[in-house]
Structures are given as structure tokens and as C-alpha cells.
mmCIF file of the N, C-alpha and C atoms, coordinates in Angstrom:
data_MODEL
# 
_entry.id   MODEL 
# 
loop_
_atom_site.group_PDB 
_atom_site.id 
_atom_site.type_symbol 
_atom_site.label_atom_id 
_atom_site.label_alt_id 
_atom_site.label_comp_id 
_atom_site.label_asym_id 
_atom_site.label_entity_id 
_atom_site.label_seq_id 
_atom_site.pdbx_PDB_ins_code 
_atom_site.Cartn_x 
_atom_site.Cartn_y 
_atom_site.Cartn_z 
_atom_site.occupancy 
_atom_site.B_iso_or_equiv 
_atom_site.pdbx_formal_charge 
_atom_site.auth_seq_id 
_atom_site.auth_comp_id 
_atom_site.auth_asym_id 
_atom_site.auth_atom_id 
_atom_site.pdbx_PDB_model_num 
ATOM 1   N N  . MET A 1 1  ? 44.492 106.739 56.260 1.00 0.00 ? 1  MET A N  1 
ATOM 2   C CA . MET A 1 1  ? 45.279 107.262 57.359 1.00 0.00 ? 1  MET A CA 1 
ATOM 3   C C  . MET A 1 1  ? 44.985 108.758 57.484 1.00 0.00 ? 1  MET A C  1 
ATOM 4   N N  . SER A 1 2  ? 44.575 109.189 58.655 1.00 0.00 ? 2  SER A N  1 
ATOM 5   C CA . SER A 1 2  ? 44.209 110.593 58.846 1.00 0.00 ? 2  SER A CA 1 
ATOM 6   C C  . SER A 1 2  ? 45.366 111.375 59.465 1.00 0.00 ? 2  SER A C  1 
ATOM 7   N N  . ASP A 1 3  ? 45.478 112.630 59.034 1.00 0.00 ? 3  ASP A N  1 
ATOM 8   C CA . ASP A 1 3  ? 46.524 113.478 59.593 1.00 0.00 ? 3  ASP A CA 1 
ATOM 9   C C  . ASP A 1 3  ? 45.982 114.255 60.791 1.00 0.00 ? 3  ASP A C  1 
ATOM 10  N N  . ARG A 1 4  ? 46.871 114.960 61.446 1.00 0.00 ? 4  ARG A N  1 
ATOM 11  C CA . ARG A 1 4  ? 46.507 115.643 62.684 1.00 0.00 ? 4  ARG A CA 1 
ATOM 12  C C  . ARG A 1 4  ? 45.472 116.752 62.466 1.00 0.00 ? 4  ARG A C  1 
ATOM 13  N N  . ASP A 1 5  ? 45.594 117.487 61.373 1.00 0.00 ? 5  ASP A N  1 
ATOM 14  C CA . ASP A 1 5  ? 44.634 118.564 61.111 1.00 0.00 ? 5  ASP A CA 1 
ATOM 15  C C  . ASP A 1 5  ? 43.222 118.019 60.896 1.00 0.00 ? 5  ASP A C  1 
ATOM 16  N N  . ALA A 1 6  ? 43.116 116.916 60.158 1.00 0.00 ? 6  ALA A N  1 
ATOM 17  C CA . ALA A 1 6  ? 41.803 116.295 59.948 1.00 0.00 ? 6  ALA A CA 1 
ATOM 18  C C  . ALA A 1 6  ? 41.236 115.792 61.269 1.00 0.00 ? 6  ALA A C  1 
ATOM 19  N N  . ALA A 1 7  ? 42.094 115.228 62.108 1.00 0.00 ? 7  ALA A N  1 
ATOM 20  C CA . ALA A 1 7  ? 41.647 114.724 63.403 1.00 0.00 ? 7  ALA A CA 1 
ATOM 21  C C  . ALA A 1 7  ? 41.187 115.864 64.312 1.00 0.00 ? 7  ALA A C  1 
ATOM 22  N N  . ARG A 1 8  ? 41.873 116.981 64.266 1.00 0.00 ? 8  ARG A N  1 
ATOM 23  C CA . ARG A 1 8  ? 41.453 118.135 65.079 1.00 0.00 ? 8  ARG A CA 1 
ATOM 24  C C  . ARG A 1 8  ? 40.072 118.619 64.658 1.00 0.00 ? 8  ARG A C  1 
ATOM 25  N N  . ALA A 1 9  ? 39.837 118.683 63.361 1.00 0.00 ? 9  ALA A N  1 
ATOM 26  C CA . ALA A 1 9  ? 38.518 119.106 62.872 1.00 0.00 ? 9  ALA A CA 1 
ATOM 27  C C  . ALA A 1 9  ? 37.442 118.102 63.287 1.00 0.00 ? 9  ALA A C  1 
ATOM 28  N N  . ALA A 1 10 ? 37.761 116.805 63.180 1.00 0.00 ? 10 ALA A N  1 
ATOM 29  C CA . ALA A 1 10 ? 36.804 115.775 63.591 1.00 0.00 ? 10 ALA A CA 1 
ATOM 30  C C  . ALA A 1 10 ? 36.545 115.844 65.091 1.00 0.00 ? 10 ALA A C  1 
ATOM 31  N N  . LYS A 1 11 ? 37.580 116.144 65.871 1.00 0.00 ? 11 LYS A N  1 
ATOM 32  C CA . LYS A 1 11 ? 37.427 116.244 67.331 1.00 0.00 ? 11 LYS A CA 1 
ATOM 33  C C  . LYS A 1 11 ? 36.402 117.319 67.690 1.00 0.00 ? 11 LYS A C  1 
ATOM 34  N N  . THR A 1 12 ? 36.439 118.431 66.985 1.00 0.00 ? 12 THR A N  1 
ATOM 35  C CA . THR A 1 12 ? 35.468 119.500 67.231 1.00 0.00 ? 12 THR A CA 1 
ATOM 36  C C  . THR A 1 12 ? 34.050 119.002 66.987 1.00 0.00 ? 12 THR A C  1 
ATOM 37  N N  . GLN A 1 13 ? 33.858 118.286 65.895 1.00 0.00 ? 13 GLN A N  1 
ATOM 38  C CA . GLN A 1 13 ? 32.533 117.748 65.588 1.00 0.00 ? 13 GLN A CA 1 
ATOM 39  C C  . GLN A 1 13 ? 32.090 116.709 66.612 1.00 0.00 ? 13 GLN A C  1 
ATOM 40  N N  . VAL A 1 14 ? 33.004 115.826 66.996 1.00 0.00 ? 14 VAL A N  1 
ATOM 41  C CA . VAL A 1 14 ? 32.679 114.798 67.985 1.00 0.00 ? 14 VAL A CA 1 
ATOM 42  C C  . VAL A 1 14 ? 32.324 115.447 69.319 1.00 0.00 ? 14 VAL A C  1 
ATOM 43  N N  . GLY A 1 15 ? 33.054 116.485 69.689 1.00 0.00 ? 15 GLY A N  1 
ATOM 44  C CA . GLY A 1 15 ? 32.757 117.205 70.926 1.00 0.00 ? 15 GLY A CA 1 
ATOM 45  C C  . GLY A 1 15 ? 31.334 117.722 70.955 1.00 0.00 ? 15 GLY A C  1 
ATOM 46  N N  . ARG A 1 16 ? 30.867 118.206 69.819 1.00 0.00 ? 16 ARG A N  1 
ATOM 47  C CA . ARG A 1 16 ? 29.475 118.676 69.730 1.00 0.00 ? 16 ARG A CA 1 
ATOM 48  C C  . ARG A 1 16 ? 28.489 117.520 69.861 1.00 0.00 ? 16 ARG A C  1 
ATOM 49  N N  . LEU A 1 17 ? 28.831 116.378 69.260 1.00 0.00 ? 17 LEU A N  1 
ATOM 50  C CA . LEU A 1 17 ? 27.934 115.217 69.293 1.00 0.00 ? 17 LEU A CA 1 
ATOM 51  C C  . LEU A 1 17 ? 27.773 114.639 70.696 1.00 0.00 ? 17 LEU A C  1 
ATOM 52  N N  . VAL A 1 18 ? 28.818 114.708 71.512 1.00 0.00 ? 18 VAL A N  1 
ATOM 53  C CA . VAL A 1 18 ? 28.780 114.075 72.842 1.00 0.00 ? 18 VAL A CA 1 
ATOM 54  C C  . VAL A 1 18 ? 28.506 115.063 73.965 1.00 0.00 ? 18 VAL A C  1 
ATOM 55  N N  . ALA A 1 19 ? 28.281 116.312 73.627 1.00 0.00 ? 19 ALA A N  1 
ATOM 56  C CA . ALA A 1 19 ? 28.131 117.363 74.649 1.00 0.00 ? 19 ALA A CA 1 
ATOM 57  C C  . ALA A 1 19 ? 27.037 117.074 75.669 1.00 0.00 ? 19 ALA A C  1 
ATOM 58  N N  . GLY A 1 20 ? 25.968 116.422 75.299 1.00 0.00 ? 20 GLY A N  1 
ATOM 59  C CA . GLY A 1 20 ? 24.864 116.191 76.224 1.00 0.00 ? 20 GLY A CA 1 
ATOM 60  C C  . GLY A 1 20 ? 24.960 114.907 77.032 1.00 0.00 ? 20 GLY A C  1 
ATOM 61  N N  . PHE A 1 21 ? 26.028 114.170 76.879 1.00 0.00 ? 21 PHE A N  1 
ATOM 62  C CA . PHE A 1 21 ? 26.161 112.887 77.572 1.00 0.00 ? 21 PHE A CA 1 
ATOM 63  C C  . PHE A 1 21 ? 26.982 113.044 78.856 1.00 0.00 ? 21 PHE A C  1 
ATOM 64  N N  . PRO A 1 22 ? 26.373 112.811 80.021 1.00 0.00 ? 22 PRO A N  1 
ATOM 65  C CA . PRO A 1 22 ? 27.088 113.013 81.285 1.00 0.00 ? 22 PRO A CA 1 
ATOM 66  C C  . PRO A 1 22 ? 28.207 112.002 81.537 1.00 0.00 ? 22 PRO A C  1 
ATOM 67  N N  . THR A 1 23 ? 28.248 110.909 80.803 1.00 0.00 ? 23 THR A N  1 
ATOM 68  C CA . THR A 1 23 ? 29.297 109.908 81.014 1.00 0.00 ? 23 THR A CA 1 
ATOM 69  C C  . THR A 1 23 ? 30.610 110.284 80.331 1.00 0.00 ? 23 THR A C  1 
ATOM 70  N N  . VAL A 1 24 ? 30.606 111.313 79.500 1.00 0.00 ? 24 VAL A N  1 
ATOM 71  C CA . VAL A 1 24 ? 31.825 111.720 78.799 1.00 0.00 ? 24 VAL A CA 1 
ATOM 72  C C  . VAL A 1 24 ? 32.686 112.551 79.741 1.00 0.00 ? 24 VAL A C  1 
ATOM 73  N N  . ASN A 1 25 ? 33.943 112.133 79.905 1.00 0.00 ? 25 ASN A N  1 
ATOM 74  C CA . ASN A 1 25 ? 34.842 112.932 80.731 1.00 0.00 ? 25 ASN A CA 1 
ATOM 75  C C  . ASN A 1 25 ? 36.060 113.426 79.961 1.00 0.00 ? 25 ASN A C  1 
ATOM 76  N N  . GLY A 1 26 ? 36.061 113.243 78.649 1.00 0.00 ? 26 GLY A N  1 
ATOM 77  C CA . GLY A 1 26 ? 37.133 113.798 77.843 1.00 0.00 ? 26 GLY A CA 1 
ATOM 78  C C  . GLY A 1 26 ? 37.024 113.393 76.385 1.00 0.00 ? 26 GLY A C  1 
ATOM 79  N N  . VAL A 1 27 ? 37.438 114.311 75.521 1.00 0.00 ? 27 VAL A N  1 
ATOM 80  C CA . VAL A 1 27 ? 37.550 114.041 74.091 1.00 0.00 ? 27 VAL A CA 1 
ATOM 81  C C  . VAL A 1 27 ? 38.928 114.522 73.686 1.00 0.00 ? 27 VAL A C  1 
ATOM 82  N N  . GLY A 1 28 ? 39.700 113.638 73.089 1.00 0.00 ? 28 GLY A N  1 
ATOM 83  C CA . GLY A 1 28 ? 41.061 114.004 72.716 1.00 0.00 ? 28 GLY A CA 1 
ATOM 84  C C  . GLY A 1 28 ? 41.492 113.319 71.439 1.00 0.00 ? 28 GLY A C  1 
ATOM 85  N N  . LEU A 1 29 ? 42.773 113.445 71.149 1.00 0.00 ? 29 LEU A N  1 
ATOM 86  C CA . LEU A 1 29 ? 43.373 112.815 69.980 1.00 0.00 ? 29 LEU A CA 1 
ATOM 87  C C  . LEU A 1 29 ? 44.435 111.834 70.439 1.00 0.00 ? 29 LEU A C  1 
ATOM 88  N N  . ARG A 1 30 ? 44.614 110.786 69.654 1.00 0.00 ? 30 ARG A N  1 
ATOM 89  C CA . ARG A 1 30 ? 45.718 109.867 69.914 1.00 0.00 ? 30 ARG A CA 1 
ATOM 90  C C  . ARG A 1 30 ? 46.203 109.340 68.585 1.00 0.00 ? 30 ARG A C  1 
ATOM 91  N N  . ARG A 1 31 ? 47.422 108.930 68.573 1.00 0.00 ? 31 ARG A N  1 
ATOM 92  C CA . ARG A 1 31 ? 48.022 108.395 67.363 1.00 0.00 ? 31 ARG A CA 1 
ATOM 93  C C  . ARG A 1 31 ? 47.888 106.879 67.349 1.00 0.00 ? 31 ARG A C  1 
ATOM 94  N N  . ASP A 1 32 ? 47.464 106.347 66.212 1.00 0.00 ? 32 ASP A N  1 
ATOM 95  C CA . ASP A 1 32 ? 47.352 104.910 66.019 1.00 0.00 ? 32 ASP A CA 1 
ATOM 96  C C  . ASP A 1 32 ? 48.181 104.568 64.791 1.00 0.00 ? 32 ASP A C  1 
ATOM 97  N N  . GLY A 1 33 ? 49.050 103.594 64.915 1.00 0.00 ? 33 GLY A N  1 
ATOM 98  C CA . GLY A 1 33 ? 49.963 103.258 63.839 1.00 0.00 ? 33 GLY A CA 1 
ATOM 99  C C  . GLY A 1 33 ? 49.303 102.988 62.505 1.00 0.00 ? 33 GLY A C  1 
ATOM 100 N N  . ASP A 1 34 ? 48.171 102.313 62.493 1.00 0.00 ? 34 ASP A N  1 
ATOM 101 C CA . ASP A 1 34 ? 47.506 101.949 61.239 1.00 0.00 ? 34 ASP A CA 1 
ATOM 102 C C  . ASP A 1 34 ? 46.584 103.048 60.717 1.00 0.00 ? 34 ASP A C  1 
ATOM 103 N N  . ALA A 1 35 ? 45.955 103.786 61.606 1.00 0.00 ? 35 ALA A N  1 
ATOM 104 C CA . ALA A 1 35 ? 44.940 104.758 61.202 1.00 0.00 ? 35 ALA A CA 1 
ATOM 105 C C  . ALA A 1 35 ? 45.440 106.199 61.205 1.00 0.00 ? 35 ALA A C  1 
ATOM 106 N N  . GLY A 1 36 ? 46.639 106.439 61.664 1.00 0.00 ? 36 GLY A N  1 
ATOM 107 C CA . GLY A 1 36 ? 47.106 107.818 61.815 1.00 0.00 ? 36 GLY A CA 1 
ATOM 108 C C  . GLY A 1 36 ? 46.539 108.393 63.097 1.00 0.00 ? 36 GLY A C  1 
ATOM 109 N N  . TRP A 1 37 ? 46.007 109.588 63.019 1.00 0.00 ? 37 TRP A N  1 
ATOM 110 C CA . TRP A 1 37 ? 45.402 110.230 64.190 1.00 0.00 ? 37 TRP A CA 1 
ATOM 111 C C  . TRP A 1 37 ? 43.939 109.846 64.295 1.00 0.00 ? 37 TRP A C  1 
ATOM 112 N N  . VAL A 1 38 ? 43.484 109.560 65.519 1.00 0.00 ? 38 VAL A N  1 
ATOM 113 C CA . VAL A 1 38 ? 42.087 109.210 65.777 1.00 0.00 ? 38 VAL A CA 1 
ATOM 114 C C  . VAL A 1 38 ? 41.553 110.073 66.916 1.00 0.00 ? 38 VAL A C  1 
ATOM 115 N N  . VAL A 1 39 ? 40.241 110.216 66.960 1.00 0.00 ? 39 VAL A N  1 
ATOM 116 C CA . VAL A 1 39 ? 39.581 110.919 68.071 1.00 0.00 ? 39 VAL A CA 1 
ATOM 117 C C  . VAL A 1 39 ? 39.265 109.876 69.126 1.00 0.00 ? 39 VAL A C  1 
ATOM 118 N N  . LYS A 1 40 ? 39.582 110.186 70.380 1.00 0.00 ? 40 LYS A N  1 
ATOM 119 C CA . LYS A 1 40 ? 39.292 109.273 71.478 1.00 0.00 ? 40 LYS A CA 1 
ATOM 120 C C  . LYS A 1 40 ? 38.309 109.930 72.438 1.00 0.00 ? 40 LYS A C  1 
ATOM 121 N N  . VAL A 1 41 ? 37.213 109.233 72.706 1.00 0.00 ? 41 VAL A N  1 
ATOM 122 C CA . VAL A 1 41 ? 36.197 109.702 73.643 1.00 0.00 ? 41 VAL A CA 1 
ATOM 123 C C  . VAL A 1 41 ? 36.320 108.853 74.898 1.00 0.00 ? 41 VAL A C  1 
ATOM 124 N N  . ASN A 1 42 ? 36.573 109.484 76.036 1.00 0.00 ? 42 ASN A N  1 
ATOM 125 C CA . ASN A 1 42 ? 36.701 108.794 77.316 1.00 0.00 ? 42 ASN A CA 1 
ATOM 126 C C  . ASN A 1 42 ? 35.395 108.901 78.088 1.00 0.00 ? 42 ASN A C  1 
ATOM 127 N N  . LEU A 1 43 ? 34.995 107.769 78.679 1.00 0.00 ? 43 LEU A N  1 
ATOM 128 C CA . LEU A 1 43 ? 33.747 107.706 79.440 1.00 0.00 ? 43 LEU A CA 1 
ATOM 129 C C  . LEU A 1 43 ? 34.015 107.313 80.884 1.00 0.00 ? 43 LEU A C  1 
ATOM 130 N N  . THR A 1 44 ? 33.157 107.790 81.780 1.00 0.00 ? 44 THR A N  1 
ATOM 131 C CA . THR A 1 44 ? 33.246 107.386 83.181 1.00 0.00 ? 44 THR A CA 1 
ATOM 132 C C  . THR A 1 44 ? 32.660 105.999 83.388 1.00 0.00 ? 44 THR A C  1 
ATOM 133 N N  . GLY A 1 45 ? 31.729 105.609 82.548 1.00 0.00 ? 45 GLY A N  1 
ATOM 134 C CA . GLY A 1 45 ? 31.085 104.302 82.622 1.00 0.00 ? 45 GLY A CA 1 
ATOM 135 C C  . GLY A 1 45 ? 30.464 103.976 81.279 1.00 0.00 ? 45 GLY A C  1 
ATOM 136 N N  . GLU A 1 46 ? 30.059 102.744 81.125 1.00 0.00 ? 46 GLU A N  1 
ATOM 137 C CA . GLU A 1 46 ? 29.478 102.319 79.846 1.00 0.00 ? 46 GLU A CA 1 
ATOM 138 C C  . GLU A 1 46 ? 28.227 103.133 79.523 1.00 0.00 ? 46 GLU A C  1 
ATOM 139 N N  . ASP A 1 47 ? 28.067 103.480 78.263 1.00 0.00 ? 47 ASP A N  1 
ATOM 140 C CA . ASP A 1 47 ? 26.929 104.280 77.824 1.00 0.00 ? 47 ASP A CA 1 
ATOM 141 C C  . ASP A 1 47 ? 26.488 103.772 76.446 1.00 0.00 ? 47 ASP A C  1 
ATOM 142 N N  . ALA A 1 48 ? 25.550 102.840 76.441 1.00 0.00 ? 48 ALA A N  1 
ATOM 143 C CA . ALA A 1 48 ? 25.083 102.236 75.191 1.00 0.00 ? 48 ALA A CA 1 
ATOM 144 C C  . ALA A 1 48 ? 24.436 103.270 74.275 1.00 0.00 ? 48 ALA A C  1 
ATOM 145 N N  . GLY A 1 49 ? 23.757 104.228 74.846 1.00 0.00 ? 49 GLY A N  1 
ATOM 146 C CA . GLY A 1 49 ? 23.115 105.266 74.040 1.00 0.00 ? 49 GLY A CA 1 
ATOM 147 C C  . GLY A 1 49 ? 24.131 106.107 73.281 1.00 0.00 ? 49 GLY A C  1 
ATOM 148 N N  . LEU A 1 50 ? 25.204 106.458 73.946 1.00 0.00 ? 50 LEU A N  1 
ATOM 149 C CA . LEU A 1 50 ? 26.255 107.226 73.283 1.00 0.00 ? 50 LEU A CA 1 
ATOM 150 C C  . LEU A 1 50 ? 26.905 106.397 72.190 1.00 0.00 ? 50 LEU A C  1 
ATOM 151 N N  . ARG A 1 51 ? 27.254 105.171 72.504 1.00 0.00 ? 51 ARG A N  1 
ATOM 152 C CA . ARG A 1 51 ? 27.899 104.311 71.500 1.00 0.00 ? 51 ARG A CA 1 
ATOM 153 C C  . ARG A 1 51 ? 27.011 104.131 70.271 1.00 0.00 ? 51 ARG A C  1 
ATOM 154 N N  . LYS A 1 52 ? 25.709 104.043 70.509 1.00 0.00 ? 52 LYS A N  1 
ATOM 155 C CA . LYS A 1 52 ? 24.765 103.846 69.410 1.00 0.00 ? 52 LYS A CA 1 
ATOM 156 C C  . LYS A 1 52 ? 24.653 105.095 68.532 1.00 0.00 ? 52 LYS A C  1 
ATOM 157 N N  . SER A 1 53 ? 24.746 106.267 69.134 1.00 0.00 ? 53 SER A N  1 
ATOM 158 C CA . SER A 1 53 ? 24.549 107.511 68.388 1.00 0.00 ? 53 SER A CA 1 
ATOM 159 C C  . SER A 1 53 ? 25.832 108.062 67.767 1.00 0.00 ? 53 SER A C  1 
ATOM 160 N N  . LEU A 1 54 ? 26.973 107.590 68.196 1.00 0.00 ? 54 LEU A N  1 
ATOM 161 C CA . LEU A 1 54 ? 28.248 108.121 67.722 1.00 0.00 ? 54 LEU A CA 1 
ATOM 162 C C  . LEU A 1 54 ? 28.725 107.333 66.499 1.00 0.00 ? 54 LEU A C  1 
ATOM 163 N N  . PRO A 1 55 ? 29.061 108.027 65.411 1.00 0.00 ? 55 PRO A N  1 
ATOM 164 C CA . PRO A 1 55 ? 29.549 107.306 64.234 1.00 0.00 ? 55 PRO A CA 1 
ATOM 165 C C  . PRO A 1 55 ? 30.945 106.732 64.471 1.00 0.00 ? 55 PRO A C  1 
ATOM 166 N N  . ALA A 1 56 ? 31.290 105.692 63.727 1.00 0.00 ? 56 ALA A N  1 
ATOM 167 C CA . ALA A 1 56 ? 32.606 105.064 63.839 1.00 0.00 ? 56 ALA A CA 1 
ATOM 168 C C  . ALA A 1 56 ? 33.701 105.944 63.258 1.00 0.00 ? 56 ALA A C  1 
ATOM 169 N N  . THR A 1 57 ? 33.331 106.792 62.297 1.00 0.00 ? 57 THR A N  1 
ATOM 170 C CA . THR A 1 57 ? 34.271 107.747 61.715 1.00 0.00 ? 57 THR A CA 1 
ATOM 171 C C  . THR A 1 57 ? 33.566 109.077 61.498 1.00 0.00 ? 57 THR A C  1 
ATOM 172 N N  . VAL A 1 58 ? 34.341 110.146 61.530 1.00 0.00 ? 58 VAL A N  1 
ATOM 173 C CA . VAL A 1 58 ? 33.847 111.481 61.213 1.00 0.00 ? 58 VAL A CA 1 
ATOM 174 C C  . VAL A 1 58 ? 34.812 112.062 60.182 1.00 0.00 ? 58 VAL A C  1 
ATOM 175 N N  . ASP A 1 59 ? 34.301 112.319 59.001 1.00 0.00 ? 59 ASP A N  1 
ATOM 176 C CA . ASP A 1 59 ? 35.113 112.836 57.896 1.00 0.00 ? 59 ASP A CA 1 
ATOM 177 C C  . ASP A 1 59 ? 36.374 112.007 57.674 1.00 0.00 ? 59 ASP A C  1 
ATOM 178 N N  . GLY A 1 60 ? 36.227 110.694 57.763 1.00 0.00 ? 60 GLY A N  1 
ATOM 179 C CA . GLY A 1 60 ? 37.336 109.787 57.506 1.00 0.00 ? 60 GLY A CA 1 
ATOM 180 C C  . GLY A 1 60 ? 38.266 109.548 58.683 1.00 0.00 ? 60 GLY A C  1 
ATOM 181 N N  . VAL A 1 61 ? 37.991 110.166 59.820 1.00 0.00 ? 61 VAL A N  1 
ATOM 182 C CA . VAL A 1 61 ? 38.810 109.997 61.025 1.00 0.00 ? 61 VAL A CA 1 
ATOM 183 C C  . VAL A 1 61 ? 38.107 109.024 61.959 1.00 0.00 ? 61 VAL A C  1 
ATOM 184 N N  . ARG A 1 62 ? 38.809 107.987 62.387 1.00 0.00 ? 62 ARG A N  1 
ATOM 185 C CA . ARG A 1 62 ? 38.220 106.983 63.272 1.00 0.00 ? 62 ARG A CA 1 
ATOM 186 C C  . ARG A 1 62 ? 37.923 107.588 64.639 1.00 0.00 ? 62 ARG A C  1 
ATOM 187 N N  . VAL A 1 63 ? 36.815 107.149 65.240 1.00 0.00 ? 63 VAL A N  1 
ATOM 188 C CA . VAL A 1 63 ? 36.416 107.577 66.581 1.00 0.00 ? 63 VAL A CA 1 
ATOM 189 C C  . VAL A 1 63 ? 36.455 106.357 67.493 1.00 0.00 ? 63 VAL A C  1 
ATOM 190 N N  . ASP A 1 64 ? 37.304 106.413 68.518 1.00 0.00 ? 64 ASP A N  1 
ATOM 191 C CA . ASP A 1 64 ? 37.413 105.344 69.509 1.00 0.00 ? 64 ASP A CA 1 
ATOM 192 C C  . ASP A 1 64 ? 36.733 105.783 70.793 1.00 0.00 ? 64 ASP A C  1 
ATOM 193 N N  . VAL A 1 65 ? 36.046 104.858 71.431 1.00 0.00 ? 65 VAL A N  1 
ATOM 194 C CA . VAL A 1 65 ? 35.382 105.130 72.710 1.00 0.00 ? 65 VAL A CA 1 
ATOM 195 C C  . VAL A 1 65 ? 35.943 104.158 73.737 1.00 0.00 ? 65 VAL A C  1 
ATOM 196 N N  . ALA A 1 66 ? 36.323 104.680 74.915 1.00 0.00 ? 66 ALA A N  1 
ATOM 197 C CA . ALA A 1 66 ? 36.883 103.836 75.967 1.00 0.00 ? 66 ALA A CA 1 
ATOM 198 C C  . ALA A 1 66 ? 36.321 104.235 77.319 1.00 0.00 ? 66 ALA A C  1 
ATOM 199 N N  . VAL A 1 67 ? 35.983 103.235 78.122 1.00 0.00 ? 67 VAL A N  1 
ATOM 200 C CA . VAL A 1 67 ? 35.573 103.488 79.498 1.00 0.00 ? 67 VAL A CA 1 
ATOM 201 C C  . VAL A 1 67 ? 36.850 103.545 80.331 1.00 0.00 ? 67 VAL A C  1 
ATOM 202 N N  . VAL A 1 68 ? 37.125 104.746 80.877 1.00 0.00 ? 68 VAL A N  1 
ATOM 203 C CA . VAL A 1 68 ? 38.348 104.948 81.663 1.00 0.00 ? 68 VAL A CA 1 
ATOM 204 C C  . VAL A 1 68 ? 38.034 105.233 83.133 1.00 0.00 ? 68 VAL A C  1 
ATOM 205 N N  . GLY A 1 69 ? 36.756 105.375 83.456 1.00 0.00 ? 69 GLY A N  1 
ATOM 206 C CA . GLY A 1 69 ? 36.382 105.675 84.833 1.00 0.00 ? 69 GLY A CA 1 
ATOM 207 C C  . GLY A 1 69 ? 36.422 107.165 85.099 1.00 0.00 ? 69 GLY A C  1 
ATOM 208 N N  . PRO A 1 70 ? 36.056 107.545 86.309 1.00 0.00 ? 70 PRO A N  1 
ATOM 209 C CA . PRO A 1 70 ? 36.063 108.962 86.660 1.00 0.00 ? 70 PRO A CA 1 
ATOM 210 C C  . PRO A 1 70 ? 37.479 109.508 86.765 1.00 0.00 ? 70 PRO A C  1 
ATOM 211 N N  . VAL A 1 71 ? 37.621 110.784 86.472 1.00 0.00 ? 71 VAL A N  1 
ATOM 212 C CA . VAL A 1 71 ? 38.903 111.452 86.605 1.00 0.00 ? 71 VAL A CA 1 
ATOM 213 C C  . VAL A 1 71 ? 38.953 112.098 87.983 1.00 0.00 ? 71 VAL A C  1 
ATOM 214 N N  . ARG A 1 72 ? 40.012 111.835 88.705 1.00 0.00 ? 72 ARG A N  1 
ATOM 215 C CA . ARG A 1 72 ? 40.160 112.390 90.071 1.00 0.00 ? 72 ARG A CA 1 
ATOM 216 C C  . ARG A 1 72 ? 41.488 113.103 90.196 1.00 0.00 ? 72 ARG A C  1 
ATOM 217 N N  . ALA A 1 73 ? 41.498 114.157 90.941 1.00 0.00 ? 73 ALA A N  1 
ATOM 218 C CA . ALA A 1 73 ? 42.744 114.866 91.229 1.00 0.00 ? 73 ALA A CA 1 
ATOM 219 C C  . ALA A 1 73 ? 43.568 114.034 92.200 1.00 0.00 ? 73 ALA A C  1 
ATOM 220 N N  . THR A 1 74 ? 44.865 114.098 92.077 1.00 0.00 ? 74 THR A N  1 
ATOM 221 C CA . THR A 1 74 ? 45.740 113.393 93.014 1.00 0.00 ? 74 THR A CA 1 
ATOM 222 C C  . THR A 1 74 ? 46.469 114.418 93.877 1.00 0.00 ? 74 THR A C  1 
ATOM 223 N N  . ALA A 1 75 ? 46.767 114.014 95.070 1.00 0.00 ? 75 ALA A N  1 
ATOM 224 C CA . ALA A 1 75 ? 47.517 114.886 95.978 1.00 0.00 ? 75 ALA A CA 1 
ATOM 225 C C  . ALA A 1 75 ? 49.002 114.662 95.742 1.00 0.00 ? 75 ALA A C  1 
ATOM 226 N N  . ASP A 1 76 ? 49.739 115.734 95.703 1.00 0.00 ? 76 ASP A N  1 
ATOM 227 C CA . ASP A 1 76 ? 51.204 115.626 95.514 1.00 0.00 ? 76 ASP A CA 1 
ATOM 228 C C  . ASP A 1 76 ? 51.922 115.528 96.833 1.00 0.00 ? 76 ASP A C  1 
# 
């Protein structure tokens, strides 16, 4: 189970690993009941190359990848 500080450090590393991938639209943290804090990588579309190059864990912190689509501003 990873704590928030470990997840923050892993997030920095993951951010560096995914920096060159245009399908990435966000890297953040989320809480998972079984794993503690995990790094979540959001994608605009499926990217097999990114999934292949990204480790499942970074320094013991799980890395989750999800296709969430493009991020768009909403009008209020």
C-alpha cells in the first residue's frame, strides 16, 4: 500500500516518462482502497506504444492508464 508522498514522487517520474506522448492529457493521483495512492495517466485515445513502455509500478506505486477522451472546456 503506497502513501501519498510516495505517489507524488512516482507521479513526477511518470510525468517524465509520458512527456513525449501526444495522447496523454493528464497525470494525476487517485486513491484505491487496496493499493493506497496510485498514479493515474489519462489518455485521449488508445496508445499501445505508451502502454508497452510504461511500467506497471514506479517505486512500488501502481500506475493506472485510462482512455478518458479529449478534455474540453464547458460553457457555464
